[in-house]
KETI-300575 format. One record per residue (C-alpha): residue in one letter; x, y, z. Coordinates in steps of 0.05 Angstrom, whole numbers, padded with zeros to 5 digits, always signed. Layout:
N
AXYZ/...
END
This chain:
951
X+02833-00965-00255/X+02888-00924-00286/X+02868-00952-00353/X+02795-00928-00344/X+02818-00857-00324/X+02861-00854-00384/X+02804-00875-00427/X+02757-00820-00400/X+02813-00769-00407/X+02821-00785-00479/X+02747-00778-00492/X+02745-00711-00458/X+02804-00686-00500/X+02769-00711-00563/X+02703-00674-00543/X+02742-00609-00530/X+02776-00616-00596/X+02709-00625-00628/X+02682-00562-00597/X+02742-00524-00622/X+02730-00550-00691/X+02705-00494-00735/X+02655-00537-00769/X+02627-00559-00702/X+02625-00488-00676/X+02588-00466-00737/X+02536-00521-00729/X+02527-00505-00655/X+02517-00432-00669/X+02463-00448-00719/X+02428-00495-00670/X+02430-00443-00614/X+02402-00390-00659/X+02345-00436-00680/X+02329-00456-00609/X+02331-00384-00584/X+02287-00363-00640/X+02239-00417-00623/X+02236-00395-00550/X+02226-00323-00571/X+02171-00344-00619/X+02138-00384-00563/X+02142-00325-00515/X+02115-00279-00568/X+02058-00328-00584/X+02040-00332-00510/X+02040-00256-00502/X+02001-00247-00565/X+01953-00302-00545/X+01941-00270-00478/X+01931-00203-00511/X+01886-00232-00563/X+01846-00270-00511/X+01838-00208-00469/X+01818-00167-00529/X+01772-00221-00553/X+01741-00227-00484/X+01733-00152-00479/X+01703-00151-00548/X+01657-00208-00532/X+01635-00174-00468/X+01622-00110-00506/X+01582-00147-00558/X+01539-00178-00503/X+01520-00111-00472/X+01518-00068-00535/X+01442-00065-00535/X+01436-00050-00461/X+01416+00024-00453/X+01454+00070-00407/X+01406+00073-00349/X+01398+00137-00309/X+01392+00142-00234/X+01318+00155-00238/X+01307+00097-00285/X+01345+00048-00240/X+01311+00075-00178/X+01243+00064-00209/X+01260-00007-00227/X+01295-00026-00163/X+01239-00001-00119/X+01183-00025-00162/X+01161-00080-00114/X+01102-00122-00132/X+01070-00108-00066/X+01001-00136-00047/X+00946-00086-00038/X+00911-00084+00029/X+00835-00081+00038/X+00796-00043+00091/X+00725-00041+00116/X+00695+00028+00129/X+00728+00071+00182/X+00798+00042+00167/X+00780-00026+00197/X+00831-00075+00168/X+00803-00132+00126/X+00864-00166+00097/X+00907-00171+00035/X+00881-00176-00035/X+00890-00245-00062/X+00949-00251-00109/X+00995-00305-00133/X+01051-00271-00094/X+01039-00236-00028/X+01088-00181-00010/X+01091-00126+00042/X+01144-00072+00040/X+01187-00056+00101/X+01241-00004+00114/X+01312-00029+00130/X+01310+00006+00197/X+01252-00039+00217/X+01286-00104+00200/X+01317-00147+00254/X+01393-00139+00255/X+01399-00214+00263/X+01363-00223+00198/X+01407-00172+00163/X+01469-00207+00188/X+01442-00275+00169/X+01426-00254+00098/X+01494-00221+00086/X+01533-00279+00117/X+01494-00330+00076/X+01484-00295+00009/X+01542-00246+00002/X+01597-00246+00055/X+01636-00191+00019/X+01575-00147+00010/X+01603-00087+00047/X+01671-00092+00012/X+01657-00104-00062/X+01635-00054-00114/X+01578-00095-00141/X+01615-00157-00164/X+01668-00205-00136/X+01716-00221-00195/X+01743-00287-00167/X+01673-00311-00155/X+01654-00294-00226/X+01717-00329-00254/X+01701-00389-00211/X+01630-00391-00236/X+01652-00382-00309/X+01704-00438-00302/X+01651-00484-00272/X+01604-00467-00329/X+01657-00478-00384/X+01681-00543-00354/X+01610-00566-00339/X+01633-00578-00268/X+01585-00618-00223/X+01599-00567-00168/X+01566-00501-00183/X+01579-00444-00134/X+01540-00380-00142/X+01578-00321-00169/X+01525-00268-00157/X+01528-00215-00103/X+01465-00187-00070/X+01471-00129-00119/X+01472-00176-00179/X+01413-00215-00151/X+01374-00151-00144/X+01390-00132-00216/X+01367-00200-00239/X+01301-00197-00201/X+01282-00125-00215/X+01312-00106-00283/X+01332-00168-00320/X+01303-00239-00322/X+01322-00307-00296/X+01347-00327-00366/X+01411-00369-00363/X+01458-00339-00414/X+01525-00303-00419/X+01489-00242-00447/X+01443-00236-00386/X+01503-00247-00340/X+01544-00194-00375/X+01487-00144-00369/X+01479-00163-00297/X+01552-00148-00283/X+01549-00082-00319/X+01486-00060-00284/X+01510-00083-00216/X+01572-00039-00223/X+01528+00019-00244/X+01478+00007-00187/X+01533+00010-00136/X+01553+00078-00163/X+01483+00105-00153/X+01459+00073-00089/X+01485+00061-00019/X+01494-00008+00010/X+01435+00004+00056/X+01389+00022-00002/X+01411-00040-00041/X+01402-00085+00019/X+01332-00057+00034/X+01310-00069-00037/X+01337-00140-00036/X+01301-00157+00028/X+01236-00133-00002/X+01240-00169-00069/X+01267-00238-00051/X+01218-00296-00050/X+01210-00338+00013/X+01165-00396-00005/X+01095-00401+00025/X+01058-00374+00085/X+01009-00408+00132/X+00953-00396+00083/X+00990-00433+00028/X+01002-00369-00011/X+01069-00351-00043/X+01105-00295-00007/X+01161-00246-00022/X+01197-00197+00023/X+01220-00209+00094/X+01160-00175+00126/X+01111-00222+00091/X+01156-00280+00110/X+01159-00260+00184/X+01083-00250+00188/X+01065-00310+00145/X+01111-00360+00180/X+01118-00336+00251/X+01060-00288+00257/X+01103-00228+00278/X+01135-00166+00249/X+01204-00174+00219/X+01232-00128+00273/X+01212-00177+00327/X+01246-00240+00301/X+01293-00278+00347/X+01359-00307+00321/X+01335-00377+00300/X+01274-00347+00265/X+01318-00296+00229/X+01366-00352+00207/X+01308-00395+00182/X+01281-00338+00139/X+01350-00320+00113/X+01360-00392+00089/X+01296-00394+00048/X+01316-00356-00016/X+01364-00411-00038/X+01305-00459-00047/X+01241-00424-00025/X+01193-00482-00038/X+01241-00535-00015/X+01255-00503+00052/X+01186-00473+00066/X+01149-00506+00124/X+01081-00503+00089/X+01045-00540+00034/X+01006-00503-00019/X+00945-00516+00023/X+00975-00481+00084/X+00986-00544+00125/X+01053-00555+00160/X+01096-00605+00122/X+01110-00672+00153/X+01184-00668+00134/X+01214-00603+00160/X+01286-00627+00160/X+01309-00591+00096/X+01289-00523+00123/X+01317-00536+00193/X+01383-00561+00163/X+01388-00499+00121/X+01376-00456+00183/X+01434-00490+00218/X+01478-00476+00157/X+01460-00402+00162/X+01475-00401+00236/X+01543-00433+00223/X+01561-00381+00172/X+01540-00326+00220/X+01585-00357+00273/X+01645-00364+00227/X+01634-00293+00203/X+01635-00269+00275/X+01564-00244+00272/X+01543-00285+00333/X+01580-00314+00392/X+01592-00387+00405/X+01539-00386+00460/X+01488-00354+00414/X+01504-00405+00361/X+01496-00464+00407/X+01431-00438+00436/X+01403-00425+00367/X+01423-00493+00342/X+01386-00526+00400/X+01324-00482+00391/X+01260-00518+00370/X+01239-00474+00312/X+01179-00519+00294/X+01139-00493+00354/X+01141-00424+00324/X+01108-00442+00258/X+01038-00412+00260/X+00981-00457+00240/X+00936-00447+00180/X+00893-00385+00182/X+00839-00359+00137/X+00852-00311+00081/X+00805-00252+00076/X+00774-00286+00016/X+00759-00346+00060/X+00730-00307+00118/X+00696-00252+00078/X+00693-00281+00007/X+00637-00238-00020/X+00666-00174+00009/X+00737-00188-00015/X+00717-00207-00085/X+00669-00148-00092/X+00722-00098-00068/X+00772-00128-00116/X+00724-00124-00175/X+00704-00052-00160/X+00775-00029-00146/X+00796-00058-00213/X+00740-00020-00247/X+00759+00045-00212/X+00833+00038-00231/X+00814+00022-00303/X+00789+00093-00311/X+00845+00122-00269/X+00899+00091-00313/X+00863+00109-00377/X+00855+00181-00355/X+00930+00185-00341/X+00940+00166-00415/X+00891+00220-00437/X+00833+00173-00451/X+00765+00196-00428/X+00713+00152-00395/X+00667+00161-00454/X+00720+00138-00503/X+00739+00079-00460/X+00668+00055-00452/X+00657+00060-00527/X+00717+00017-00545/X+00713-00055-00519/X+00784-00073-00539/X+00812-00011-00506/X+00769-00024-00444/X+00795-00095-00440/X+00867-00072-00444/X+00861-00022-00387/X+00821-00070-00345/X+00879-00119-00350/X+00928-00065-00332/X+00885-00044-00272/X+00880-00115-00247/X+00956-00122-00249/X+00964-00054-00218/X+00924-00067-00155/X+00958-00134-00145/X+01029-00108-00152/X+01031-00037-00126/X+01013-00044-00053/X+00953+00002-00051/X+00909+00012+00010/X+00838+00002-00015/X+00785+00031+00031/X+00714+00007+00024/X+00647+00032+00051/X+00626-00034+00084/X+00610-00030+00158/X+00642-00093+00187/X+00597-00097+00248/X+00533-00091+00207/X+00560-00141+00156/X+00576-00191+00211/X+00506-00183+00241/X+00474-00191+00173/X+00512-00257+00165/X+00485-00281+00232/X+00413-00263+00214/X+00417-00298+00147/X+00446-00361+00179/X+00393-00363+00233/X+00331-00345+00193/X+00280-00401+00194/X+00229-00383+00141/X+00264-00389+00074/X+00224-00450+00052/X+00241-00521+00032/X+00299-00539-00014/X+00284-00562-00084/X+00329-00596-00134/X+00365-00576-00197/X+00405-00613-00249/X+00470-00596-00282/X+00520-00629-00329/X+00589-00644-00300/X+00637-00609-00348/X+00691-00662-00337/X+00650-00726-00341/X+00589-00702-00380/X+00546-00736-00327/X+00480-00704-00310/X+00475-00694-00235/X+00420-00673-00188/X+00435-00629-00128/X+00396-00592-00074/X+00374-00522-00093/X+00357-00481-00030/X+00322-00414-00028/X+00375-00361-00037/X+00374-00289-00016/X+00408-00223-00032/X+00403-00157+00005/X+00437-00089+00005/X+00436-00027+00049/X+00453+00039+00016/X+00460+00109+00045/X+00416+00154+00003/X+00453+00221+00005/X+00521+00192-00011/X+00508+00125-00045/X+00553+00088+00005/X+00539+00014+00007/X+00537+00003+00082/X+00529-00072+00079/X+00501-00128+00037/X+00483-00202+00037/X+00514-00240-00021/X+00478-00305-00006/X+00470-00360+00046/X+00533-00401+00034/X+00591-00380-00010/X+00621-00450-00010/X+00558-00476-00042/X+00542-00419-00089/X+00591-00363-00105/X+00542-00316-00141/X+00535-00250-00106/X+00460-00245-00103/X+00462-00172-00081/X+00506-00143-00136/X+00510-00192-00194/X+00448-00235-00199/X+00396-00207-00247/X+00323-00224-00234/X+00254-00197-00250/X+00237-00144-00199/X+00162-00155-00203/X+00117-00099-00176/X+00176-00061-00146/X+00182-00036-00217/X+00115+00001-00215/X+00137+00065-00178/X+00202+00068-00219/X+00175+00057-00289/X+00101+00074-00285/X+00078+00121-00230/X+00137+00167-00222/X+00147+00177-00298/X+00072+00189-00305/X+00073+00240-00249/X+00133+00274-00282/X+00097+00280-00347/X+00033+00304-00315/X-00011+00246-00341/X-00024+00220-00271/X-00030+00243-00199/X-00040+00203-00135/X-00115+00216-00139/X-00121+00199-00213/X-00174+00148-00229/X-00153+00083-00263/X-00195+00024-00285/X-00184-00042-00250/X-00226-00086-00295/X-00210-00141-00345/X-00173-00106-00402/X-00138-00132-00464/X-00074-00091-00459/X-00030-00141-00496/X-00035-00126-00570/X-00053-00186-00612/X-00082-00226-00555/X-00156-00240-00548/X-00150-00255-00474/X-00151-00203-00419/X-00082-00184-00395/X-00054-00171-00344/X-00090-00200-00285/X-00086-00183-00211/X-00063-00230-00157/X-00120-00279-00146/X-00156-00255-00208/X-00199-00203-00171/X-00215-00135-00200/X-00236-00073-00163/X-00266-00026-00213/X-00247+00047-00211/X-00189+00059-00164/X-00142+00117-00151/X-00068+00111-00170/X-00052+00114-00096/X-00097+00055-00080/X-00073+00016-00141/X+00000+00022-00118/X-00014+00008-00044/X-00053-00056-00062/X-00006-00072-00120/X-00061-00079-00173/X-00030-00099-00239/X-00084-00076-00288/X-00084-00002-00268/X-00008-00001-00270/X-00004-00029-00340/X-00060+00017-00364/X-00022+00077-00337/X+00041+00052-00370/X+00008+00042-00438/X-00014+00115-00435/X+00059+00139-00432/X+00098+00082-00466/X+00109+00124-00529/X+00152+00171-00487/X+00199+00112-00471/X+00196+00115-00395/X+00253+00064-00392/X+00299+00123-00401/X+00286+00140-00328/X+00312+00070-00309/X+00376+00085-00347/X+00385+00149-00307/X+00374+00109-00243/X+00430+00060-00258/X+00396+00001-00292/X+00453-00028-00334/X+00421-00088-00369/X+00365-00056-00409/X+00353-00082-00479/X+00316-00049-00537/X+00257-00093-00523/X+00251-00066-00452/X+00232+00002-00481/X+00170-00025-00516/X+00151-00087-00477/X+00089-00073-00436/X+00105-00127-00386/X+00165-00085-00364/X+00114-00046-00322/X+00109-00109-00279/X+00183-00123-00276/X+00187-00165-00340/X+00255-00142-00364/X+00294-00184-00413/X+00355-00194-00368/X+00328-00171-00301/X+00359-00126-00250/X+00405-00135-00190/X+00384-00122-00118/X+00435-00065-00116/X+00407-00030-00178/X+00334-00039-00155/X+00347-00014-00085/X+00392+00043-00108/X+00337+00069-00153/X+00288+00074-00095/X+00336+00122-00061/X+00319+00172-00117/X+00252+00185-00084/X+00285+00201-00017/X+00337+00246-00052/X+00286+00294-00081/X+00289+00262-00150/X+00366+00260-00153/X+00397+00193-00168/X+00462+00180-00131/X+00499+00119-00155/X+00517+00068-00102/X+00591+00055-00091/X+00636+00012-00049/X+00707+00040-00060/X+00716+00102-00016/X+00788+00116-00035/X+00853+00083-00058/X+00921+00107-00033/X+00991+00087-00054/X+01048+00063-00011/X+01067+00134+00007/X+00996+00151+00028/X+00981+00193-00033/X+00909+00190-00056/X+00904+00154-00123/X+00828+00154-00124/X+00775+00188-00082/X+00701+00176-00095/X+00662+00237-00114/X+00586+00240-00107/X+00554+00261-00173/X+00478+00269-00169/X+00439+00254-00233/X+00373+00292-00241/X+00317+00243-00256/X+00251+00269-00228/X+00228+00336-00201/X+00225+00342-00125/X+00149+00343-00131/X+00147+00277-00169/X+00196+00245-00120/X+00155+00266-00060/X+00088+00245-00088/X+00116+00176-00105/X+00148+00171-00036/X+00082+00190-00003/X+00044+00137-00041/X+00097+00085-00022/X+00084+00102+00051/X+00014+00073+00042/X+00043+00006+00020/X+00071-00002+00090/X+00015+00032+00130/X-00043-00004+00096/X-00020-00040+00034/X+00017-00104+00016/X+00074-00093+00066/X+00035-00081+00130/X+00065-00143+00161/X+00131-00107+00169/X+00101-00063+00224/X+00095-00120+00272/X+00165-00146+00258/X+00207-00083+00258/X+00231-00061+00326/X+00232+00013+00309/X+00188+00062+00272/X+00213+00106+00217/X+00186+00144+00157/X+00190+00083+00111/X+00164+00082+00040/X+00169+00016+00004/X+00142-00034-00046/X+00133-00109-00050/X+00144-00148-00113/X+00132-00218-00141/X+00163-00248-00203/X+00123-00287-00253/X+00098-00353-00226/X+00122-00333-00157/X+00195-00344-00176/X+00220-00281-00141/X+00200-00245-00078/X+00221-00173-00065/X+00214-00119-00013/X+00249-00053-00023/X+00240+00007+00023/X+00271+00074+00035/X+00271+00127+00089/X+00304+00196+00092/X+00372+00163+00106/X+00377+00095+00075/X+00348+00047+00024/X+00345-00027+00038/X+00323-00083-00009/X+00317-00159+00000/X+00305-00213-00053/X+00288-00286-00043/X+00286-00340-00096/X+00318-00403-00123/X+00381-00398-00165/X+00348-00441-00218/X+00283-00401-00223/X+00224-00440-00196/X+00162-00421-00156/X+00170-00405-00083/X+00124-00442-00035/X+00061-00402-00027/X+00059-00420+00047/X+00114-00446+00093/X+00107-00452+00168/X+00042-00413+00162/X+00074-00354+00126/X+00064-00333+00054/X+00125-00323+00009/X+00117-00248+00012/X+00111-00245+00088/X+00172-00290+00095/X+00213-00242+00054/X+00187-00182+00093/X+00205-00217+00158/X+00277-00227+00133/X+00279-00154+00113/X+00256-00133+00182/X+00305-00179+00218/X+00364-00152+00178/X+00342-00081+00189/X+00334-00094+00264/X+00406-00119+00264/X+00430-00056+00229/X+00390-00014+00280/X+00426-00049+00337/X+00493-00027+00308/X+00477+00042+00279/X+00408+00067+00301/X+00424+00139+00281/X+00439+00116+00210/X+00378+00073+00196/X+00327+00108+00239/X+00329+00183+00226/X+00285+00224+00272/X+00259+00269+00217/X+00209+00251+00163/X+00219+00267+00090/X+00203+00341+00081/X+00150+00362+00031/X+00180+00407-00023/X+00148+00470-00049/X+00099+00460-00105/X+00058+00406-00071/X-00014+00425-00057/X-00076+00391-00030/X-00137+00391-00075/X-00206+00359-00076/X-00229+00322-00138/X-00284+00277-00162/X-00271+00203-00154/X-00297+00186-00223/X-00255+00226-00271/X-00207+00260-00224/X-00232+00328-00247/X-00257+00385-00204/X-00316+00361-00163/X-00384+00387-00186/X-00448+00393-00145/X-00469+00326-00174/X-00405+00294-00151/X-00414+00324-00082/X-00486+00302-00078/X-00463+00232-00096/X-00411+00231-00041/X-00354+00222-00091/X-00310+00281-00070/X-00239+00260-00051/X-00177+00296-00028/X-00104+00282-00045/X-00036+00314-00059/X-00019+00344-00126/X+00039+00375-00162/X+00017+00448-00166/X+00033+00446-00241/X-00017+00390-00253/X-00077+00405-00209/X-00146+00391-00239/X-00169+00450-00281/X-00232+00422-00313/X-00296+00403-00279/X-00317+00331-00278/X-00364+00321-00337/X-00365+00246-00337/X-00431+00239-00301/X-00494+00273-00277/X-00542+00261-00220/X-00587+00202-00230/X-00634+00151-00198/X-00627+00076-00195/X-00657+00013-00165/X-00620-00048-00143/X-00645-00117-00166/X-00607-00180-00153/X-00546-00141-00132/X-00544-00102-00197/X-00562-00030-00207/X-00610-00006-00260/X-00631+00063-00281/X-00699+00080-00250/X-00755+00099-00296/X-00795+00162-00289/X-00852+00119-00263/X-00811+00079-00214/X-00839+00093-00144/X-00791+00138-00106/X-00790+00094-00044/X-00752+00041-00083/X-00703+00090-00116/X-00633+00111-00094/X-00596+00173-00115/X-00531+00167-00152/X-00493+00190-00214/X-00498+00168-00285/X-00431+00159-00320/X-00424+00188-00389/X-00400+00133-00436/X-00364+00179-00483/X-00327+00214-00426/X-00308+00147-00395/X-00282+00122-00462/X-00239+00183-00471/X-00215+00185-00399/X-00201+00111-00386/X-00198+00081-00454/X-00254+00032-00440/X-00329+00033-00448/X-00371+00050-00388/X-00405-00017-00397/X-00340-00053-00380/X-00339-00026-00309/X-00371-00081-00270/X-00351-00059-00200/X-00322+00001-00164/X-00276+00018-00108/X-00299+00046-00042/X-00339+00111-00051/X-00361+00095-00121/X-00418+00047-00104/X-00471+00099-00124/X-00443+00108-00194/X-00487+00084-00251/X-00459+00059-00316/X-00507+00059-00376/X-00520-00010-00402/X-00578-00051-00431/X-00645-00027-00405/X-00687-00062-00354/X-00756-00062-00385/X-00823-00074-00353/X-00847-00143-00371/X-00912-00113-00393/X-00958-00141-00340/X-00976-00128-00268/X-00935-00167-00219/X-00963-00231-00190/X-00985-00226-00118/X-00936-00256-00069/X-00955-00309-00019/X-00943-00292+00054/X-00941-00329+00120/X-00941-00311+00193/X-00896-00339+00247/X-00907-00306+00314/X-00906-00233+00295/X-00861-00240+00233/X-00891-00239+00164/X-00848-00270+00110/X-00853-00284+00035/X-00811-00313-00019/X-00774-00281-00077/X-00811-00268-00141/X-00791-00301-00205/X-00805-00238-00244/X-00743-00199-00262/X-00772-00129-00258/X-00795-00129-00186/X-00764-00071-00148/X-00796-00081-00080/X-00856-00096-00037/X-00909-00057+00001/X-00938-00080+00067/X-01010-00062+00087/X-01048-00066+00152/X-01123-00053+00152/X-01116-00025+00082/X-01063+00026+00102/X-00992+00020+00076/X-00946+00009+00136/X-00881-00013+00103/X-00837-00012+00041/X-00783-00063+00029/X-00734-00063-00030/X-00729-00126-00070/X-00657-00139-00047/X-00676-00128+00025/X-00702-00179+00075/X-00769-00208+00054/X-00799-00202+00122/X-00838-00153+00165/X-00848-00147+00240/X-00924-00141+00248/X-00965-00110+00303/X-01038-00123+00316/X-01080-00126+00254/X-01094-00160+00189/X-01038-00155+00137/X-01026-00167+00064/X-00967-00152+00017/X-00962-00129-00055/X-00905-00131-00105/X-00884-00070-00145/X-00845-00071-00211/X-00797-00020-00241/X-00853+00013-00280/X-00892+00024-00215/X-00944-00030-00228/X-00970-00061-00164/X-00996-00131-00156/X-01061-00152-00126/X-01060-00164-00051/X-01029-00227-00024/X-01067-00273+00022/X-01086-00242+00090/X-01055-00258+00157/X-01078-00233+00225/X-01027-00216+00276/X-01037-00201+00350/X-01114-00218+00347/X-01145-00215+00418/X-01187-00276+00441/X-01263-00277+00426/X-01313-00251+00479/X-01347-00308+00518/X-01422-00320+00501/X-01480-00316+00551/X-01493-00382+00586/X-01567-00379+00568/X-01557-00368+00495/X-01560-00426+00446/X-01530-00387+00388/X-01455-00395+00372/X-01420-00329+00372/X-01389-00311+00305/X-01337-00258+00295/X-01333-00227+00226/X-01263-00207+00206/X-01253-00136+00186/X-01243-00130+00111/X-01183-00090+00091/X-01190-00029+00049/X-01176-00038-00024/X-01106-00025-00044/X-01091+00043-00071/X-01093+00046-00146/X-01029+00029-00182/X-00993+00089-00207/X-00997+00104-00280/X-00946+00071-00323/X-00900+00121-00355/X-00847+00113-00411/X-00786+00074-00401/X-00728+00115-00374/X-00657+00115-00398/X-00631+00045-00409/X-00573+00022-00366/X-00543-00026-00316/X-00512-00013-00250/X-00448-00047-00226/X-00444-00074-00155/X-00398-00040-00106/X-00326-00063-00098/X-00310-00120-00052/
END
């Protein structure tokens, strides 16, 4: 032991000696200095590294945000509060319709109206330090950066509510350090400008919350509350608030609805998230333990509302039409803000397309209130009438090619309908019928479908323009005879319904009865003045160059057709004293603050003079009182001062009835979507009557809702400048004595500027006979007892007045049956007529017709004395008294035949003979006196033929 101690002692002495050794000390000093220097260098490196890293980080951060502009308060406010809020739609009188369809439905709400439970739930879940931080939480950012750098499998959000708001409203969802750096910078700046309450309100309005019960995407807590629970956000209970607060983390994962609006089968993800939110509220002392436990046990599934219809599903035609028209309105509003006039915008298709796109986005994002003119009650009743009407006609079929498979398919094609009701003085579209079933056919047949408007075109394009130019008046005479009015064709065109013609007719009669030939003749007379310009002024938007020169336009034959809205709107011009007032559906548009962005202004367009409008209106009254629309009188439940017109498309493919009264205009169209003829008769009703019945049923429905609107008590007032004048019903000129003697004087209304100023010189008094239903000029020698008085038309005057030869007029309208048109002469055959053969039956003498063409009548004699005169077209019989009779024939030259055989009528029985006499008593018949000598034959009179009267 002692040895070991001694050993260690020696070693210690040796070590101390070594330390004292100068050489050793020197080496130790050098080693120390080296080590100390190394430590100092290491410390310096660390300090420098930290400094460098900090500077590098600051420099890197600065480089990331160098292009970010310094945003002002106003700029940030505009961006933060620029919610893409869904516009709301309204019927007339502020009756709520629903929200405009958008990919994202949003409704703004003020923070004061948000449930406090929901506010607490959102803060506890999304940003527990919201009320303490200045826009960012540094440790959260460092944690998020570390997780990103290390690619950690656990990613915890580093964004505050303020940062999320910046990302949603100013920046994008791009995942990059640059976007994150800008987000941090802007969040700090936002907190300097805005209070916590303002930031929170904005956040609650912009966050997305999945889908609602209609399957539509929703944003904002108000839309979430209404779309999921069917209540305002202020009325949410605690579990409901927690459920909504949990949605933003995974909106479409936690939402209870599918994209079709059905409730999901698996609701567990959303319910589990709700419980997580409740737990955070509890740990954050926002709710008590009892509230937490009750909320956890609450069955939230019973509160999810079931699928409900969008406005576009319940009122598809109304919703889509309002959207389309609101977009059009805002197109011009936005362009005007940029200093672009309507005229410039309409002239530039590219510019128009740009502003239309901007307007479409504008109404979907900026939460406007869009007020329409549509009366909901009338619209609903119209829908009922259309669904219950029983006289459309049978379905037909149509074929189409499936765009996906290329397969040709055949489907049912039912009779469709379109109708529209417009207030004349304002142009408000009160209601309309888009069709029978939107799910089958989406075309709006009232506003979008273009079809031939048939004879409803006549007052618009023919009669009113002719009245305006003074070429026609209601009493003007027009030819309704076969005419070749189609240049280059050898066949007569046009033709009337059924092919009948009616000779000379007045314009009033031609319109009331819807005769085609007079209408086209009147149109041809003014076509060089381009009457289609009047259609332009009355809102026809689809006219082509050909429509200005095509003569079939007078009968509705437009290249592209016309909509029910345009056609009906034009008729209102006559009720408005010649002023066209364009129909509209958007009454006003207001922004979220209630400021008026757009207000409709009525802008009348002068089209016709008040006199022209009234004369046309008055003629259209006759269509209903005694023309083609008389069937409406027995179907309509009320009486009003209606003026209207029926119309039929070519080959019966379209059926129209449009009418106007002092307050409203209403038009109805029927036809197949794929144009094909309507059934001429269905359930005993013609196609035209069926359409008129639907018109009346719809108008009766409107009357039930708003009688004061559709049934004004007053009639349309007659303006100054309308006078009543008599005229001659041959040329329309001032009636002469000859016209009066012929019974051809008529009376009608005139524009005082265009009253007749020249006497009728188209005819003179004349004499005629009727043979075989035809009239012929009498000769000077024609016995007067067979002659009728009439008028002889002047061929040259007729040609100048009507554009046809007098010989073409084969028949005449009522009142013109005594007019004589010169034609080929009826000459005497050169010999005395043959004696007729007569017979007696009882007291009636009869004889047959003569085969000779120039016989004008017969004379009956008794005992040689003439006792009767019968015209050749009369009854060939005579009631005889007592005596012996014979009959002679008389020709146009006055030649009389020899006596016929004799017959004795009413002969008394012979006297009895004496009983002693052997002689037979013989009675000699009394011989008749010889017939009077035939009158002398004079020269042939003026050659001519007479047309039969109108049917």
